[in-house]
C-alpha atoms as one frame of an Amber mdcrd trajectory, in Angstrom:
protein
  52.314  24.116  58.616  52.692  25.625  55.173  50.555  27.618  52.772  49.974
  26.553  49.192  49.662  29.405  46.740  47.426  28.739  43.774  48.368  30.431
  40.511  45.519  32.656  39.414  44.414  31.545  35.958  43.615  34.472  33.671
  42.880  34.910  29.999  44.500  37.803  28.136  43.422  38.834  24.628  43.819
  41.760  22.300  45.133  43.042  19.019  47.777  45.241  17.449  46.616  48.765
  16.612  48.177  51.062  14.017  47.096  54.639  14.948  47.987  56.292  11.625
  45.654  54.029   9.636  43.333  53.221  12.571  43.546  49.516  11.736  43.753
  46.460  13.948  45.436  43.133  13.284  43.326  40.010  13.708  43.954  36.387
  12.851  41.831  33.621  11.407  42.402  29.912  11.773  41.685  28.631   8.280
  41.046  25.064   9.351  38.204  24.328  11.783  39.453  23.690  15.308  38.132
  21.551  18.107  36.217  24.532  19.524  34.724  25.871  16.288  33.135  24.361
  13.224  33.940  27.173  10.788  36.773  29.673  10.348  36.375  32.955  12.237
  38.451  36.049  12.937  39.715  36.560  16.443  42.014  38.557  18.641  45.295
  37.122  19.880  44.887  35.518  23.247  45.735  32.804  25.691  46.090  31.828
  29.318  48.806  33.168  31.564  51.781  31.083  32.591  53.150  30.786  36.110
  54.088  34.205  37.472  52.681  36.211  34.535  50.215  39.027  34.910  47.632
  39.652  32.185  49.731  42.212  30.283  52.763  39.917  30.258  50.614  37.010
  29.083  49.233  39.089  26.208  52.736  40.180  25.139  54.017  36.589  25.287
  51.109  35.196  23.273  51.580  37.817  20.544  55.286  37.023  20.385  54.647
  33.270  20.220  51.985  33.580  17.521  53.403  36.249  15.211  56.943  36.926
  16.449  56.252  40.582  17.308  57.808  41.783  20.565  55.582  44.183  22.498
  56.843  46.556  25.161  54.771  47.305  28.242  54.713  51.040  27.459  52.838
  50.312  24.195  50.241  47.929  25.668  47.013  49.508  26.900  44.250  47.897
  28.943  40.700  48.138  27.601  38.642  46.327  30.235  38.160  42.991  31.946
  35.220  40.745  32.821  34.431  37.286  34.127  34.400  34.899  31.166  32.037
  32.084  32.135  33.045  29.713  29.310  36.626  29.604  30.620  35.704  30.185
  34.287  38.281  32.965  34.560  38.822  36.710  34.312  39.311  37.856  30.699
  41.518  40.918  30.183  41.369  42.818  26.882  44.346  44.865  25.615  45.548
  46.641  22.527  49.126  47.355  21.595  50.089  50.366  19.493  52.572  49.686
  16.715  54.353  52.255  14.544  54.775  49.951  11.559  52.301  47.502  10.094
  54.301  44.299   9.836  53.550  41.854   7.063  53.607  38.155   7.726  54.496
  35.085   5.697  51.598  32.936   4.557  50.806  30.052   6.867  48.550  27.181
   5.890  46.678  27.232   9.223  46.421  30.949   9.982  45.562  34.121   8.077
  46.553  37.545   9.455  44.963  40.742   8.213  44.625  44.416   9.096  41.076
  45.836   9.360  39.463  49.168  10.136  36.943  49.028  12.961  34.158  49.492
  10.412  35.383  46.466   8.452  35.328  44.306  11.586  31.535  44.643  11.805
  31.224  42.454   8.706  33.604  39.719   9.880  32.637  36.336  11.251  33.787
  36.394  14.879  32.929  34.600  18.107  29.982  36.005  20.021  32.088  37.765
  22.678  34.738  39.068  20.247  32.364  41.584  18.657  31.660  43.541  21.882
  35.347  43.275  22.844  36.291  45.018  19.572  33.502  47.618  19.884  34.518
  48.547  23.437  38.191  48.634  22.402  37.367  51.076  19.606  35.517  53.331
  22.056  38.415  53.263  24.520  40.962  54.044  21.777  38.893  56.972  20.485
  38.306  58.320  24.017  42.049  58.179  24.734  42.773  59.984  21.452  40.270
  62.758  22.377  41.815  63.071  25.849  45.278  63.371  24.301  44.077  66.083
  21.883  42.410  68.041  24.702  45.524  67.771  26.834  47.704  69.023  23.948
  45.286  71.910  23.292  45.250  72.892  26.968  49.055  72.756  27.070  49.225
  74.978  23.965  46.915  77.546  25.599  48.929  77.560  28.830  52.265  78.017
  27.061  50.954  80.672  24.647
């Protein structure tokens, strides 16, 4: 008798975040795809491969799409939920970057940096908008926590 292990299929998505400018990197497929009739902005994302966890899948997808290598210590989870359209768990991440890389022009894809306020005016998929809004809230909450921790440390050492 033997046991068959089924690879858990997960979807991992997210964006690059530049803290100094508070901007995120999104991409837009300029030609309509099979799943959409018009161009829209979206986060980077894809399904995991055999043996990958969600964070590893996100890092791999970013590397494959834009040739930016992400390190685990710079990737932060936002939240996850069951994504009915794909019948899988969808994990949302952001990755902090120190520099804002520029990218060569590609005929099929446009990459651009946006503030969170600018993203409210973009054409995105229905679920992408709340994913970005929640990500912004998580990023700002983490920044406040970091400031409070630094202030408390300053008081203790004074």
